[in-house]
C-alpha positions as semicolon CSV with decimal commas, in nm:
position;residue;x (nm);y (nm);z (nm)
1;M;6,304;1,162;-8,296
2;H;6,521;0,995;-8,564
3;L;6,734;0,696;-8,454
4;S;7,049;0,860;-8,583
5;E;6,989;1,162;-8,372
6;I;6,939;0,953;-8,047
7;L;7,250;0,744;-8,104
8;V;7,480;1,025;-8,210
9;H;7,363;1,344;-8,076
10;L;7,081;1,323;-7,819
11;G;7,204;1,470;-7,475
12;E;7,548;1,569;-7,605
13;D;7,572;1,940;-7,528
14;R;7,909;1,980;-7,705
15;E;7,935;2,347;-7,642
16;A;7,962;2,288;-7,282
17;Y;8,272;2,066;-7,323
18;F;8,497;2,233;-7,577
19;N;8,309;2,101;-7,867
20;A;8,441;1,748;-7,832
21;V;8,283;1,493;-8,052
22;S;8,283;1,246;-7,781
23;P;8,141;1,343;-7,440
24;P;8,402;1,360;-7,166
25;V;8,410;1,119;-6,864
26;I;8,309;1,328;-6,557
27;Q;8,511;1,123;-6,306
28;S;8,421;1,340;-6,013
29;S;8,238;1,182;-5,714
30;N;8,125;1,517;-5,570
31;F;7,990;1,839;-5,708
32;A;8,040;2,194;-5,547
33;F;7,786;2,476;-5,533
34;P;7,858;2,849;-5,564
35;D;7,634;2,942;-5,254
36;L;7,400;2,798;-5,011
37;H;7,096;2,888;-5,225
38;A;7,220;2,666;-5,501
39;F;7,318;2,377;-5,257
40;R;6,972;2,376;-5,096
41;E;6,805;2,398;-5,443
42;A;6,997;2,080;-5,579
43;F;6,902;1,877;-5,262
44;T;6,528;1,924;-5,356
45;D;6,570;1,707;-5,665
46;E;6,880;1,492;-5,683
47;L;6,751;1,310;-5,995
48;A;6,772;1,643;-6,183
49;N;7,074;1,788;-6,019
50;H;7,442;1,693;-5,990
51;V;7,512;1,651;-5,617
52;Y;7,694;1,330;-5,580
53;T;7,778;1,055;-5,852
54;R;7,587;0,785;-5,671
55;G;7,260;0,981;-5,764
56;N;7,347;1,174;-6,078
57;N;7,652;1,212;-6,293
58;P;7,686;1,414;-6,610
59;T;7,828;1,129;-6,824
60;V;7,579;0,889;-6,691
61;A;7,295;1,132;-6,752
62;I;7,381;1,145;-7,117
63;L;7,347;0,760;-7,149
64;R;7,013;0,762;-6,953
65;Q;6,870;1,007;-7,184
66;K;6,967;0,815;-7,498
67;L;6,835;0,483;-7,355
68;A;6,501;0,635;-7,245
69;A;6,457;0,775;-7,600
70;L;6,533;0,444;-7,753
71;E;6,266;0,266;-7,549
72;G;6,018;0,553;-7,592
73;T;5,978;0,610;-7,213
74;G;5,988;0,910;-6,996
75;D;6,321;0,831;-6,811
76;C;6,584;0,567;-6,745
77;L;6,822;0,448;-6,472
78;V;7,129;0,246;-6,522
79;F;7,283;-0,007;-6,286
80;S;7,609;-0,186;-6,246
81;S;7,435;-0,510;-6,388
82;G;7,132;-0,633;-6,542
83;S;7,056;-0,832;-6,236
84;G;7,075;-0,500;-6,037
85;A;6,820;-0,342;-6,273
86;V;6,579;-0,653;-6,253
87;A;6,603;-0,658;-5,871
88;A;6,534;-0,287;-5,824
89;A;6,235;-0,298;-6,071
90;V;6,075;-0,591;-5,904
91;I;6,150;-0,491;-5,536
92;S;6,016;-0,147;-5,602
93;Q;5,654;-0,286;-5,679
94;V;5,614;-0,530;-5,401
95;N;5,562;-0,545;-5,021
96;S;5,531;-0,849;-4,773
97;G;5,225;-1,047;-4,863
98;D;5,238;-0,963;-5,226
99;H;5,237;-1,204;-5,523
100;I;5,434;-1,206;-5,853
101;V;5,327;-1,385;-6,159
102;C;5,647;-1,473;-6,380
103;V;5,676;-1,661;-6,704
104;Q;5,843;-1,984;-6,692
105;S;6,233;-2,036;-6,734
106;P;6,319;-1,676;-6,671
107;Y;6,697;-1,553;-6,665
108;S;6,853;-1,754;-6,369
109;W;6,922;-1,470;-6,154
110;T;6,572;-1,331;-6,188
111;K;6,452;-1,682;-6,082
112;A;6,692;-1,666;-5,784
113;L;6,539;-1,332;-5,691
114;L;6,182;-1,478;-5,708
115;T;6,255;-1,821;-5,541
116;Q;6,524;-1,741;-5,293
117;F;6,543;-1,364;-5,194
118;L;6,181;-1,241;-5,201
119;P;6,038;-1,532;-5,005
120;R;6,244;-1,424;-4,701
121;F;6,038;-1,105;-4,702
122;G;5,692;-1,262;-4,753
123;V;5,670;-1,229;-5,144
124;T;5,539;-1,520;-5,322
125;H;5,537;-1,604;-5,697
126;T;5,383;-1,836;-5,958
127;F;5,566;-1,942;-6,281
128;V;5,339;-1,978;-6,578
129;D;5,382;-2,077;-6,948
130;G;5,321;-1,726;-7,068
131;R;5,277;-1,829;-7,445
132;K;4,895;-1,820;-7,366
133;I;4,735;-1,519;-7,202
134;E;4,480;-1,761;-7,046
135;N;4,762;-1,916;-6,845
136;I;4,857;-1,581;-6,706
137;E;4,516;-1,479;-6,622
138;A;4,456;-1,808;-6,437
139;A;4,762;-1,759;-6,228
140;L;4,662;-1,401;-6,100
141;R;4,550;-1,351;-5,743
142;P;4,388;-1,057;-5,557
143;E;4,743;-0,995;-5,411
144;T;4,923;-1,011;-5,736
145;K;5,123;-0,686;-5,781
146;V;5,369;-0,783;-6,061
147;L;5,348;-0,950;-6,407
148;Y;5,714;-1,034;-6,510
149;L;5,769;-1,105;-6,875
150;E;6,069;-1,212;-7,076
151;S;5,978;-1,197;-7,439
152;P;6,145;-1,370;-7,603
153;N;6,350;-1,547;-7,351
154;S;6,718;-1,625;-7,431
155;L;6,712;-1,997;-7,469
156;T;6,384;-2,129;-7,622
157;F;6,259;-1,785;-7,712
158;D;5,902;-1,821;-7,577
159;I;5,691;-1,508;-7,656
160;Q;5,419;-1,337;-7,473
161;D;5,138;-1,133;-7,641
162;L;5,250;-0,791;-7,489
163;E;4,952;-0,596;-7,581
164;A;4,714;-0,856;-7,426
165;C;4,944;-0,878;-7,109
166;G;4,948;-0,502;-7,076
167;R;4,569;-0,485;-7,109
168;L;4,511;-0,760;-6,862
169;A;4,747;-0,610;-6,606
170;R;4,600;-0,262;-6,625
171;S;4,260;-0,398;-6,562
172;R;4,373;-0,557;-6,242
173;G;4,606;-0,267;-6,132
174;I;4,919;-0,484;-6,179
175;T;5,256;-0,349;-6,286
176;T;5,417;-0,515;-6,595
177;I;5,784;-0,558;-6,610
178;I;5,957;-0,703;-6,921
179;D;6,321;-0,817;-6,980
180;N;6,377;-0,678;-7,341
181;S;6,740;-0,781;-7,366
182;Y;6,684;-1,027;-7,647
183;A;6,530;-0,779;-7,879
184;S;6,684;-0,454;-7,786
185;P;6,492;-0,140;-7,825
186;L;6,568;-0,129;-8,191
187;F;6,356;-0,436;-8,261
188;Q;6,095;-0,411;-7,993
189;Q;5,959;-0,132;-7,775
190;P;5,739;-0,278;-7,502
191;A;5,616;0,055;-7,381
192;S;5,426;0,083;-7,707
193;F;5,223;-0,222;-7,610
194;G;5,147;-0,088;-7,252
195;I;5,423;-0,239;-7,054
196;D;5,517;-0,033;-6,757
197;L;5,888;-0,104;-6,685
198;I;6,152;-0,243;-6,926
199;V;6,474;-0,377;-6,816
200;H;6,788;-0,485;-7,013
201;S;7,115;-0,654;-6,954
202;G;7,283;-0,366;-7,146
203;T;7,603;-0,576;-7,127
204;K;7,471;-0,736;-7,443
205;Y;7,355;-0,547;-7,744
206;L;7,345;-0,186;-7,600
207;N;7,722;-0,196;-7,513
208;G;7,811;-0,447;-7,786
209;H;8,173;-0,482;-7,719
210;S;8,200;-0,753;-7,437
211;D;8,381;-0,508;-7,199
212;V;8,117;-0,351;-6,979
213;V;7,850;-0,499;-6,734
214;V;7,554;-0,280;-6,722
215;G;7,186;-0,286;-6,627
216;V;6,906;-0,057;-6,764
217;L;6,559;0,021;-6,628
218;C;6,322;0,238;-6,840
219;G;5,982;0,370;-6,753
220;S;5,759;0,666;-6,694
221;K;5,903;0,970;-6,523
222;E;5,684;0,892;-6,225
223;K;5,790;0,522;-6,170
224;I;6,151;0,604;-6,250
225;R;6,156;0,886;-5,987
226;Q;5,993;0,641;-5,740
227;I;6,275;0,386;-5,790
228;F;6,555;0,655;-5,784
229;E;6,445;0,789;-5,453
230;S;6,407;0,444;-5,286
231;E;6,581;0,143;-5,426
232;Y;6,832;0,309;-5,652
233;M;6,968;0,554;-5,396
234;T;6,941;0,318;-5,106
235;L;7,102;0,002;-5,263
236;G;7,355;0,191;-5,465
237;G;7,407;-0,033;-5,754
238;I;7,505;0,249;-5,985
239;L;7,708;0,249;-6,304
240;G;8,021;0,447;-6,301
241;P;8,105;0,741;-6,552
242;H;8,377;0,521;-6,728
243;D;8,147;0,240;-6,797
244;A;7,880;0,486;-6,907
245;A;8,112;0,638;-7,157
246;L;8,179;0,300;-7,298
247;V;7,816;0,232;-7,346
248;I;7,763;0,553;-7,512
249;R;8,043;0,462;-7,754
250;G;7,871;0,124;-7,811
251;L;7,548;0,297;-7,898
252;R;7,713;0,477;-8,185
253;T;7,709;0,155;-8,389
254;L;7,401;-0,025;-8,234
255;E;7,190;-0,002;-8,557
256;L;7,480;-0,144;-8,778
257;R;7,576;-0,419;-8,528
258;M;7,211;-0,528;-8,468
259;N;7,128;-0,549;-8,835
260;R;7,449;-0,739;-8,928
261;S;7,395;-0,987;-8,648
262;F;7,038;-1,037;-8,732
263;Q;7,105;-1,089;-9,103
264;S;7,382;-1,321;-9,040
265;A;7,196;-1,517;-8,783
266;M;6,898;-1,559;-9,033
267;K;7,117;-1,691;-9,295
268;I;7,301;-1,935;-9,077
269;A;6,975;-2,053;-8,895
270;G;6,815;-2,124;-9,224
271;W;7,111;-2,317;-9,348
272;L;7,119;-2,514;-9,026
273;E;6,745;-2,592;-9,040
274;A;6,808;-2,768;-9,382
275;H;7,117;-2,957;-9,259
276;P;7,079;-3,339;-9,239
277;K;7,261;-3,337;-8,894
278;V;7,029;-3,092;-8,730
279;E;6,702;-3,199;-8,576
280;R;6,534;-2,844;-8,507
281;V;6,626;-2,478;-8,501
282;L;6,454;-2,237;-8,257
283;H;6,467;-1,881;-8,414
284;P;6,154;-1,652;-8,371
285;F;6,186;-1,527;-8,739
286;L;6,198;-1,860;-8,901
287;P;5,860;-1,968;-9,040
288;S;5,880;-2,300;-8,857
289;F;5,894;-2,120;-8,517
290;P;5,562;-2,188;-8,337
291;Q;5,511;-1,830;-8,248
292;H;5,651;-1,693;-8,565
293;D;5,322;-1,478;-8,644
294;L;5,345;-1,314;-8,297
295;A;5,716;-1,252;-8,322
296;R;5,656;-1,073;-8,650
297;K;5,366;-0,860;-8,497
298;Q;5,567;-0,744;-8,204
299;M;5,927;-0,731;-8,319
300;K;6,110;-0,579;-8,616
301;G;6,397;-0,810;-8,593
302;A;6,543;-1,084;-8,369
303;G;6,911;-1,017;-8,324
304;G;7,169;-1,297;-8,333
305;L;7,061;-1,541;-8,084
306;F;6,908;-1,888;-8,172
307;S;6,918;-2,237;-8,049
308;V;6,982;-2,573;-8,230
309;Y;6,892;-2,932;-8,148
310;F;7,152;-3,146;-8,327
311;K;7,117;-3,516;-8,435
312;A;7,389;-3,681;-8,219
313;G;7,439;-4,053;-8,136
314;S;7,592;-3,980;-7,791
315;R;7,688;-3,710;-7,549
316;E;8,055;-3,777;-7,644
317;Q;7,978;-3,666;-8,002
318;M;7,826;-3,349;-7,874
319;E;8,132;-3,269;-7,675
320;D;8,355;-3,351;-7,982
321;F;8,130;-3,128;-8,197
322;I;8,187;-2,829;-7,951
323;H;8,551;-2,875;-7,914
324;R;8,592;-2,878;-8,297
325;L;8,451;-2,530;-8,335
326;R;8,705;-2,263;-8,408
327;G;8,481;-1,955;-8,491
328;F;8,272;-1,987;-8,183
329;L;8,388;-1,911;-7,823
330;I;8,221;-2,118;-7,545
331;A;8,073;-1,847;-7,329
332;V;7,752;-1,755;-7,147
333;S;7,674;-1,389;-7,245
334;W;7,611;-1,256;-7,603
335;G;7,545;-0,948;-7,796
336;G;7,908;-0,851;-7,868
337;H;8,123;-0,859;-8,175
338;E;8,225;-1,227;-8,122
339;S;8,025;-1,541;-8,200
340;L;7,940;-1,778;-7,926
341;A;7,838;-2,137;-7,846
342;L;7,655;-2,223;-7,526
343;P;7,612;-2,607;-7,502
344;T;7,365;-2,733;-7,256
345;I;7,559;-3,039;-7,219
346;G;7,795;-2,861;-6,994
347;F;7,515;-2,792;-6,740
348;Y;7,495;-3,158;-6,662
349;D;7,842;-3,174;-6,525
350;I;7,778;-2,909;-6,264
351;P;7,666;-3,033;-5,915
352;G;7,294;-2,948;-5,847
353;R;7,193;-2,923;-6,218
354;A;7,169;-3,295;-6,305
355;D;6,797;-3,267;-6,311
356;S;6,798;-2,987;-6,578
357;P;6,513;-3,016;-6,817
358;L;6,737;-2,910;-7,113
359;P;6,827;-3,197;-7,350
360;W;7,197;-3,242;-7,395
361;N;7,191;-3,206;-7,786
362;L;7,082;-2,849;-7,755
363;V;7,335;-2,568;-7,825
364;R;7,248;-2,192;-7,809
365;F;7,443;-1,989;-8,068
366;Y;7,511;-1,626;-8,089
367;I;7,610;-1,478;-8,428
368;G;7,838;-1,188;-8,407
369;L;7,993;-0,961;-8,664
370;E;8,213;-1,218;-8,847
371;D;8,146;-1,335;-9,195
372;P;7,850;-1,575;-9,187
373;D;7,999;-1,791;-9,469
374;W;8,310;-1,852;-9,260
375;L;8,105;-1,937;-8,957
376;M;7,885;-2,192;-9,172
377;A;8,209;-2,354;-9,283
378;D;8,325;-2,382;-8,930
379;L;8,000;-2,531;-8,833
380;D;8,014;-2,780;-9,123
381;Q;8,341;-2,911;-9,040
382;A;8,252;-2,957;-8,670
383;M;7,939;-3,151;-8,756
384;A;8,163;-3,418;-8,880
385;A;8,163;-3,534;-8,530
386;L;7,797;-3,620;-8,532
387;V;7,701;-3,965;-8,633
388;S;7,345;-4,079;-8,583
């Protein structure tokens, strides 16, 4: 199916709602039936029928269909947050006594799930440097049930060989889960490499307007049904129809936004790499990136996120640099229209994070939809604060 058909037309039965170009927001929490036969029939399959919006809502169903098609999977569920999608995916695959292998430095709330929540129920974990498949294989145990990947991650952009990971996991009967938020389904489709479950913080590129928090979980029809009938319906972390409609709106421009952000980020990252006040730039599509070849093999693009190590004489200079920026907002998320700066120096001022392994001269940038030349001029004037 052509990308344009997915983003603009798939799932939109316009004749059913007055030929409106945009699908309606079906706000109803409840759905009625003409007779008892229809009532009984609907309850035999709540995933396919509209009974109660906690399970299946018409507006949300349109979004699910589009997202599954983008990832090339059989079905999809959407949640009220990316953390909700991650939790449902992981919890659905483990029982007490099971073990999870996870790449090092995952998203903070994924780490909290593995280190704080699941141990209460007898589920153990091991963090590994996933850049080498040998490290992953060495960490597997007979009781390992999940291999959790994040490729690339969203700070240092470590990449795993997805094909090798999928092959290894299948040979051991292990379920693979990947956070694909960084690349989006436009630039990477993990299912094509044999990965079982794909999660996203759809708050980011998929919505793209910084006004919805949403989680996405894609997989085979069988696995999605299993999760729907257990974790999804029981825990109830659903996405409402209004938010689903906003994400559908965001998908209309996904291709345009992703390409613009990617092209601008490449231009700015390349310029920064050559700047005398920059020590190093981490961007998977720069030839200097250690896993550049693997990134090119698995991904069609790299979005707008990259990290920079600056040459700064002191922490005070780094703070001055950040405060001089005018085109970049200081914020934690990314994937919207606005450019962002996330300085790791801020982490050291938070109680409990003084032992952070992140150096204070590292800044993660997200490049949005602004003019890249304007953003480079802003970075240039701010770097006047940096004196080696």
